[in-house]
VEXLO-883148 format. One line per 8 residues: number of its first residue (from 1); their letters; for each residue y, x, z of N, C-alpha, C. Coordinates in steps of 0.02 Angstrom, whole numbers, plus 50000, padded with zeros to 5 digits. Each point is the difference from the previous one (the first is absolute). Layout:
N
NUM) a) Y/X/Z/Y/X/Z/Y/X/Z | ...
! end
This chain:
284
1) xxxxxxxx) 50659/50404/49090/49956/50043/50051/49960/49978/49997 | 49926/50031/50036/49942/49971/50018/49980/50023/50056 | 49983/49960/50061/49975/49990/50068/49931/49963/50009 | 49975/50050/50057/49948/49967/50026/50006/49961/50070 | 49969/49959/49999/49995/49963/50055/49939/49969/50041 | 49985/50062/50042/49909/49991/50027/50013/49942/50058 | 49933/49982/50011/49965/49962/50047/50000/50004/50075 | 49996/49944/50037/49978/50052/50056/49941/49970/50033
9) xxxxxxxx) 49987/50016/50055/49929/49947/50039/50037/50016/50074 | 49968/49957/50043/50021/49991/50071/49961/50011/50040 | 50002/50042/50033/49954/50063/50053/50025/49944/50060 | 49968/49947/50008/49992/49968/50043/50045/49936/50008 | 50002/49954/50014/50059/49940/49998/49993/49959/50084 | 50047/49988/50039/50004/49986/50062/50063/49956/49993 | 49979/49927/50006/50069/49972/50002/49989/49936/50055 | 50098/50008/50012/49998/49957/50068/50036/49942/49992
17) xxxxxxxx) 50034/49977/50059/50024/49938/49989/50060/49982/49964 | 50001/49944/49947/50052/49988/49965/50064/49996/50018 | 50043/50019/49957/50081/50017/50026/50043/49940/49982 | 50039/50001/50013/50060/49936/50003/50005/50000/49920 | 49998/50059/49981/50020/50009/49922/49963/49945/49951 | 49930/50022/50001/49936/49978/49979/49979/50046/49976 | 50009/50059/50025/49951/50069/49988/49958/50008/50089 | 49935/50026/49954/49960/50036/50061/50028/50056/50022
25) xxxxxxxx) 50009/50018/50073/49981/50068/50013/49938/50025/49996 | 49989/50072/49971/49955/50021/49991/50002/50074/49997 | 49946/50046/49992/49985/50077/49995/49933/49983/49969 | 50035/50063/49969/49966/50017/49925/49998/50082/49993 | 49963/50030/49956/50004/50081/49987/50006/49994/49905 | 50046/49998/49983/49996/50018/49901/49983/50048/49978 | 49960/50002/49962/49965/50062/49959/49998/50000/49938 | 50034/50050/49974/50004/49997/49929/49920/50020/49974
33) xxxxxxxx) 49986/49949/49925/49930/50037/49975/50011/50007/49925 | 49954/50021/49964/50009/50021/49935/49977/49944/49960 | 50038/49949/50002/50008/49961/49940/50066/49974/49994 | 50018/49999/49939/50082/50005/49990/50033/49969/49953 | 50041/49938/49982/50016/49984/49964/50049/50039/49958 | 50036/49991/49941/50042/50049/49963/50072/49960/49970 | 50047/50000/50012/50057/49971/49986/50043/50028/49968 | 50018/49981/49914/50047/50027/49946/50035/49974/50004
41) xxxxxxxx) 50071/50043/50022/50074/49969/50000/50032/50020/49966 | 50066/49966/49964/50050/50010/49948/50036/49973/50007 | 50065/50036/49994/50085/49989/50022/49997/49943/49942 | 50029/49944/49990/50020/49949/49937/50063/49998/50003 | 50054/49951/49960/50052/49985/50002/50023/49940/50058 | 49932/49948/50011/50025/49951/50042/49925/49968/50024 | 49997/49960/50055/49961/49956/50011/49937/50052/50031 | 49958/49963/50039/49937/50008/50020/49940/49980/49966
49) xxxxxxxx) 49948/50049/49959/49947/49978/49973/49933/50020/50026 | 49961/49964/50010/49926/50019/50025/49942/49983/49966 | 49976/50036/49980/49936/50004/49980/49935/50028/50039 | 49935/49988/49977/49950/50020/50027/49928/49998/49972 | 49948/50037/49979/49942/49987/49986/49945/49951/50034 | 50048/49968/50060/49935/49956/50048/50031/49937/49979 | 49962/49950/49978/50012/49938/49988/49996/49964/50065 | 49987/50025/50053/50002/49965/50083/50064/49994/50024
57) xxxxxxxx) 50045/50068/49979/50036/50020/50014/50086/49961/49980 | 50019/49980/50030/50063/49948/49987/50057/50056/49983 | 50036/50006/49943/50069/50040/49958/50070/49951/50023 | 49996/49941/50041/50060/49994/50012/50028/50036/50067 | 50037/49934/50041/50029/50026/50053/49955/50009/50057 | 49931/49952/49998/49939/50017/50046/49991/50057/50007 | 50018/50063/49943/49971/50073/50005/50034/50015/50050 | 49978/50048/50041/50029/50034/50055/50055/50053/49953
65) xxxxxxxx) 49965/50031/49966/50045/50039/49938/50059/49987/49992 | 50002/49935/49962/50075/49947/49984/50049/49990/50047 | 49974/49998/50066/50031/49976/50065/50032/50056/50021 | 49963/50070/49993/50032/50056/50027/50047/50034/49960 | 49997/49987/49930/50071/50022/49939/50033/49955/50034 | 49997/49940/49988/50074/49943/50005/50011/50028/50084 | 49980/50024/50053/50031/50004/50062/50027/50077/50003 | 49967/50047/49949/50028/50071/49995/50072/49982/49958
73) xxxxxxxx) 49984/49988/49946/50071/49971/49968/50066/49965/50020 | 49972/49939/50054/50058/49964/50043/50023/50050/50043 | 49979/50054/50041/50012/50043/50042/50038/50049/49977 | 49998/50018/49919/50030/50074/49994/50066/49982/49953 | 49976/49920/49977/50058/49972/49947/49971/50022/49935 | 49941/50056/49979/49983/49996/49924/50028/49943/49973 | 50023/49995/49940/49998/49961/49951/49959/50005/49942 | 49951/50070/49996/49972/50003/49931/49926/49952/49999
81) xxxxxxxx) 49950/50026/49971/49934/49960/50004/49947/50037/50012 | 49927/49976/49996/49961/50041/50020/49920/49976/49972 | 49967/50032/49954/49918/49984/49988/49960/50034/50052 | 49975/49962/50023/49933/50011/50039/49939/49974/49962 | 49956/50055/49998/49942/49980/49975/49951/50035/50046 | 49932/49948/50034/49962/50020/50048/49923/49991/49993 | 49969/50078/49987/49947/50008/49975/49964/49976/50078 | 49949/49947/49996/49978/49993/50084/49932/50004/49989
89) xxxxxxxx) 49983/50050/50045/49916/50038/50024/49969/49956/50084 | 50066/50008/50033/49988/49937/50070/49980/49974/49986 | 49956/49950/50013/50002/49922/50008/50048/49966/50046 | 50011/49944/49974/50065/49957/50028/49961/49951/50040 | 50018/50004/50100/49989/49951/50026/49932/50032/50025 | 50006/50059/50005/49932/50042/50041/50003/50037/50039 | 50059/49981/50048/50020/50035/50066/50011/50082/49990 | 50007/50019/49917/50027/50065/49997/50067/50018/49998
97) xxxxxxxx) 50037/49949/49997/50081/50010/49989/50029/50014/49949 | 49931/49986/49948/50057/50008/49925/50062/49978/49995 | 50011/49936/49986/50069/49988/49994/50047/50028/50048 | 50007/50022/50059/50035/50032/50049/50023/50068/49980 | 49939/50037/49966/49993/50058/49986/50051/50008/49924 | 49981/49942/49963/50043/50012/49917/50068/49995/50027 | 50025/49963/50050/50071/49987/50024/50013/50057/50038 | 49989/50028/50038/50013/50062/50026/50031/50068/49962
105) xxxxxxxx) 49924/50001/49940/50011/50072/49950/50064/49957/49971 | 50021/49948/49970/50038/49995/49973/50076/50019/50036 | 49996/49968/50046/50074/50025/50061/50017/50058/49978 | 49931/50028/50012/49996/50094/50020/50051/50023/49944 | 49964/49968/49942/50021/50025/49930/50080/49995/49960 | 50011/49946/50023/50072/49971/49974/50050/50036/50008 | 50019/50026/50057/50041/50042/50015/50023/50071/49945 | 49916/50039/49992/50013/50049/49961/50002/49981/49922
113) xxxxxxxx) 49960/49944/49983/50015/49964/49940/50077/49982/49967 | 50041/49959/50057/50049/49981/49990/50061/50041/50006 | 49967/50057/50049/50062/50050/50025/50043/49958/50038 | 49979/49992/50048/50043/49942/50048/49961/50020/50080 | 50048/50023/50017/49978/50024/50092/49991/49949/50064 | 49937/49989/50003/50006/49952/50056/49964/50035/50076 | 50029/49970/50065/49981/50026/50058/49925/49964/50002 | 49969/50053/50035/49918/49991/50031/50014/49924/50054
121) xxxxxxxx) 50031/49994/50023/50020/49936/50056/50011/49941/49944 | 50018/50020/49957/50023/49942/49947/49932/49999/49965 | 49975/50045/49979/49918/49970/49952/49959/49970/50045 | 49993/50026/50075/49957/49976/50044/50004/49923/50000 | 50091/49988/50015/50004/49923/50017/49978/49966/49930 | 50022/50005/49931/49978/49975/49948/49917/49994/50004 | 49968/50048/50030/49930/49976/49967/49985/49962/50051 | 50024/50011/50070/49974/49935/50047/50009/49939/49977
129) xxxxxxxx) 50061/49987/49983/50017/49949/49971/49954/49972/49945 | 49969/50054/49961/49937/49958/49958/49932/49983/50040 | 49982/50036/50074/49952/50006/49992/49966/50033/50080 | 49978/49991/50031/49971/50031/50063/49990/50058/49997 | 49941/50011/49957/49976/50082/49965/50027/50032/49972 | 50057/49965/49955/50032/50055/49947/50019/50056/50034 | 50039/50009/50042/50038/50037/50046/49954/50074/49994 | 49946/49978/50030/49922/50055/49988/50004/50051/49959
137) xxxxxxxx) 50000/49941/49949/50006/50059/49907/50050/50028/49981 | 50051/50014/50032/50059/50018/49974/49990/50094/50018 | 49953/50003/50038/49991/50075/50028/49909/50000/49998 | 49978/50074/49976/49933/50021/49978/49992/50002/50083 | 49901/49989/49993/49979/50035/50065/49961/49942/50060 | 49991/50012/50062/49970/49935/50025/50049/49995/50050 | 49997/49941/50027/50069/49965/50051/49949/49956/50042 | 50034/50017/50068/49977/49922/50060/50078/49972/49983
145) xxxxxxxx) 49961/49925/49989/50054/49940/50004/50002/49966/50046 | 50044/49969/50035/50022/49962/50049/50054/49942/49970 | 50000/49952/50048/50045/49935/49987/49976/49973/49947 | 50026/49974/49942/49969/49957/49938/49980/50050/49948 | 49980/50059/50029/49983/50060/49951/50072/50051/49991 | 50046/49988/50002/50060/50038/49995/50020/50068/50053 | 49959/49989/50062/50032/50061/50029/49939/50031/50000 | 50029/50049/49957/49947/50063/49982/50005/50071/50046
153) xxxxxxxx) 49954/50033/49971/49976/50075/50040/49959/50035/49974 | 50017/50032/49933/49972/50050/49960/49946/50054/50045 | 49955/49999/49980/49953/50050/50029/49948/50029/49961 | 49992/50069/50003/49956/50036/49965/49919/49969/50024 | 49967/49973/49944/49924/49992/50026/49943/50020/49946 | 49954/50045/50012/49954/50016/49940/49938/49956/50010 | 49982/49959/49936/49938/49958/49992/49952/50044/49989 | 49929/50011/50059/49954/50058/49976/49964/49970/49964
161) xxxxxxxx) 49998/49941/49949/49948/49953/49983/50027/49985/49910 | 49942/49988/49965/50016/49976/49937/50005/49920/50032 | 50057/49967/49969/50023/49936/50024/49969/49941/49942 | 49960/49959/49990/49977/49960/49957/50039/49919/50005 | 50033/49996/49942/50034/49936/50020/49984/49940/49963 | 49989/49937/50022/49972/49962/49962/50046/49909/50002 | 49996/49996/49955/50041/49923/49991/49966/49963/49958 | 49958/49953/50049/49957/49947/49961/50036/49935/49953
169) xxxxxxxx) 50057/50012/49982/50026/49956/49963/50036/49941/50000 | 50007/49989/50064/50021/49923/50047/50079/50031/50020 | 50048/49983/49972/50074/50021/50021/50005/49955/50074 | 50029/50023/50049/50014/49966/50064/50073/50009/50040 | 50048/49930/49986/50068/49992/50015/49992/50043/50070 | 50061/50033/50009/50011/50039/50067/50029/49934/50054 | 50033/49969/49963/50028/49947/50046/49931/49931/50030 | 49965/50011/49946/49954/49951/50023/49954/50054/50054
177) xxxxxxxx) 49987/50050/50013/49963/50033/50029/50027/49993/50071 | 50057/50029/50004/50049/49994/50056/49984/49916/50025 | 50025/49972/49964/50004/49918/50029/49952/49990/50025 | 49945/50003/50011/49931/50001/50038/49972/50042/50059 | 50068/50047/49992/49973/50049/50043/50007/49960/50069 | 49969/49997/50058/50007/49994/50082/49993/50059/50051 | 50048/50007/50017/50015/50073/50041/49949/49988/50065 | 49976/50044/50024/49947/49996/50038/50025/50071/50063
185) xxxxxxxx) 50047/49974/50062/50012/50038/50024/49950/50053/50047 | 49938/49985/50001/49971/50026/50023/49967/50055/49973 | 50001/50018/49932/49971/50034/49948/50034/50085/50017 | 49961/50044/50045/50035/50058/49981/50046/50037/49938 | 50055/50020/50028/50027/50044/49946/50000/50072/50011 | 50005/50032/49946/49979/50068/49990/50105/50030/49975 | 49975/50061/50020/50075/50040/49954/49968/50026/49932 | 50002/49967/49949/49974/50019/49934/50010/50065/49985
193) xxxxxxxx) 50050/50026/50015/50028/50065/49966/49942/50047/50043 | 50021/49995/50061/49963/50069/50042/49916/49979/49995 | 49981/49930/49988/49943/49993/49983/49966/50040/49938 | 50041/50003/49951/49975/50032/49930/49997/50089/49999 | 50048/50007/50054/50027/50056/50001/49938/50049/50044 | 49977/49952/50043/49960/50037/50050/49925/49982/49967 | 50000/49940/49973/49937/49981/49971/49957/50004/49948 | 50045/50014/49947/49988/49988/49946/49929/50027/49954
201) xxxxxxxx) 49976/50071/50042/49936/50031/49980/49928/49976/50031 | 50026/49943/50052/49958/49958/50029/49991/49935/49984 | 49970/49961/49935/49977/49943/49982/49989/49961/50059 | 49961/50017/50050/49985/49948/50038/50047/49975/50061 | 50032/50037/50010/50055/49995/50026/50065/49929/49953 | 49988/50031/49924/50068/49944/49979/49950/49954/49990 | 49934/49988/49993/49959/49943/49978/50026/49944/50071 | 50003/50021/50069/49985/49964/50056/50084/50004/50003
209) xxxxxxxx) 50047/50024/49987/50075/49983/50028/50026/49976/49941 | 50017/50033/49933/50027/49984/49940/49987/49936/49985 | 50047/49946/49983/49969/49930/49999/50058/49980/49951 | 49998/49942/49958/50037/49962/49971/50011/49928/50031 | 50040/49971/50031/49998/49938/50034/50009/49948/49949 | 50013/50015/49925/49984/49951/49952/49951/49994/49975 | 49942/50047/49998/49934/49997/49970/49959/49926/50022 | 49991/49982/50073/49970/49927/49992/50022/49954/49968
217) xxxxxxxx) 50056/49997/49992/50058/49955/49959/49936/49987/49919 | 50047/50063/49991/49985/50018/49908/49907/50000/49997 | 49956/50024/50054/49945/49996/49972/49965/49925/50024 | 50032/49954/50039/49967/49919/49991/50028/49998/49949 | 50056/49999/49976/50019/49972/49916/49980/50019/49937 | 49952/50070/50012/49998/50023/49938/49935/50047/50032 | 49954/49974/50001/49925/50047/50030/50008/50059/49948 | 50000/49987/49925/49993/50077/49970/50028/50041/50020
225) xxxxxxxx) 50052/50002/50049/50035/50053/50012/49967/50028/50049 | 49981/49959/50067/49952/50039/50041/49934/50013/49980 | 49962/49967/49942/49945/50048/49967/50019/50056/49964 | 50050/50029/49986/50037/50045/49963/49985/50058/50074 | 50033/49968/50056/50018/50075/50043/49912/50004/50019 | 49970/49944/50000/49947/50022/50032/49940/50047/49950 | 50013/49980/49927/49970/50045/49958/50041/50059/50017 | 50039/50032/50012/50016/50058/50022/49972/50053/50051
233) xxxxxxxx) 50009/49939/50053/49939/50042/50047/49946/49993/49986 | 49956/49969/49964/49922/49982/49969/50020/50072/49958 | 50036/50039/49986/49987/50036/49930/50014/50076/50027 | 50018/50021/50074/50008/50062/50016/50085/50008/50037 | 50046/49942/49999/50070/49998/50015/49994/50033/50083 | 50042/50034/50022/50000/50019/50062/50039/49953/50035 | 50052/49970/49970/50054/49954/50027/50020/49934/49949 | 50010/49965/49993/50025/49948/49961/50040/49950/50037
241) xxxxxxxx) 50066/49977/49958/50048/49953/50023/50036/49961/49960 | 50033/49958/49997/50034/49944/49955/50061/50038/50005 | 50028/50001/49958/50066/50028/49970/50047/49934/50015 | 50065/50010/50039/50042/49955/50009/49982/49914/50003 | 50021/49951/49963/49982/49946/49991/49948/49965/49950 | 49969/50083/49982/49928/49989/49946/50023/49985/49930 | 49943/49989/49961/49926/49991/50006/49989/50078/50001 | 50022/50043/49986/49966/50067/50001/49970/50032/50066
249) xxxxxxxx) 49956/50038/49978/49979/50018/50075/49992/50088/49972 | 49987/50050/50044/49986/50066/49992/49956/50016/50035 | 49975/50073/49984/49937/50023/50026/50026/50084/49999 | 49965/50024/50082/50016/50065/50011/49920/50040/49980 | 50001/50036/49949/49922/50027/49963/50007/50092/50026 | 49953/50007/50027/50005/50083/50005/50004/50038/49949 | 49966/49993/49940/50007/50026/49942/50011/49964/49929 | 50009/50032/49947/50021/49970/49953/49941/49960/49967
257) xxxxxxxx) 49931/50024/50008/49946/49970/49957/49981/49938/50048 | 49991/49998/50043/49978/49925/50040/50057/49965/49988 | 50075/50008/49999/50064/49951/49970/49993/49987/49903 | 49967/50043/49993/49997/49973/49931/49924/49955/50000 | 49946/50017/50032/49971/49972/49989/50005/49906/50029 | 50033/50001/50055/50009/49927/50025/50042/49976/49963 | 50078/50030/49971/50005/49975/49939/49976/49957/49932 | 49944/50045/50003/49955/49970/49925/49960/49923/50030
265) xxxxxxxx) 50011/49996/50071/49971/49913/50023/50037/49964/49987 | 50049/49997/49987/50049/49945/49997/50005/49964/49937 | 50014/49939/49981/49996/49982/49945/50046/50007/49938 | 50005/49995/49959/50042/50047/49945/50063/49942/50001 | 50018/49933/50027/50042/49968/49993/50069/50041/50049 | 49952/50024/50068/50048/50032/50063/50029/50063/49966 | 50059/50008/50016/50046/50079/50012/49987/50015/50044 | 49962/50070/49979/49971/50059/50055/50034/50061/49983
273) xxxxxxxx) 50028/50018/50065/50047/50094/49963/49962/50015/50075 | 50015/50089/49970/49989/50039/50039/50050/50057/50017 | 50015/50012/50049/50049/50059/50020/49984/50058/50048 | 50031/50060/49984/49939/50039/50023/50031/50030/50037 | 49966/50061/50072/50049/49991/50069/50070/50028/49989 | 50020/49976/50051/50060/50031/49994/50040/50014/49945 | 50013/49934/49963/50033/49994/49921/50079/49993/50033 | 50045/50031/49974/50048/50010/50025/50053/49978/49909
281) xxxx) 50034/49946/49996/50031/49982/49946/50065/50040/49992 | 50020/50007/49939/50066/50058/50006/50054/49964/50010 | 50057/50000/50030/50071/49994/50025/50030/49972/49954 | 50043/49944/49993/50042/49964/49935/50050/50047/49974
! end
């Protein structure tokens, strides 16, 4: 079985106080984009074997796909084996959710591949045990996320822009970024779902209200990320922001030509992707 695992961007990220469980309370909107890894899954007699064409991606238990398969086998009592090959396109440690998307795609595919029925609640619980944003990737579409990212409300959102996504090649640890965050109770908070529904066509309002609270931390440590965002604006972006814990930044462009001209400005060492307006990935 071959399955696609699409990346996401965060349309805003508001971070609140650290919780007793060590996670932070957040509010964000996850939005799927046209960048995807490809998973090739094959039933075997025994064991879990993982391979990939990305040298920087581990293939042992540090890989979320291996953890997902182990958790699924433990839940269902499945005693056979599985071969997993991951063709990586989504950069690792980029704030695009690549590892989480891979794990969710695996969890969604295994019941069909192995002929085992699993409830949606059990799949959600398995996904959450792997990471805060893994549950989002179980279903296509855009979702408003609260809690640690697992309280999800999916809603339709049309993005009327070409979205240029730029990864400067600097991996950022999510734990590192959140660990340096200091909550400011005086900073205004917005209902991101309503803000995007009402103002997605007004980039001036987005620039004023839509923010990523981890940006200052990442920009201070990795100035190339700040420069990439500035370059998006300088080359015609109507709005730009960092995704997740970085270091990827994205820009909204009014037309394809301007977006492609902007993409040409970045060094060849950067990973640059372009998503057409209102891209919709296929359902798993």
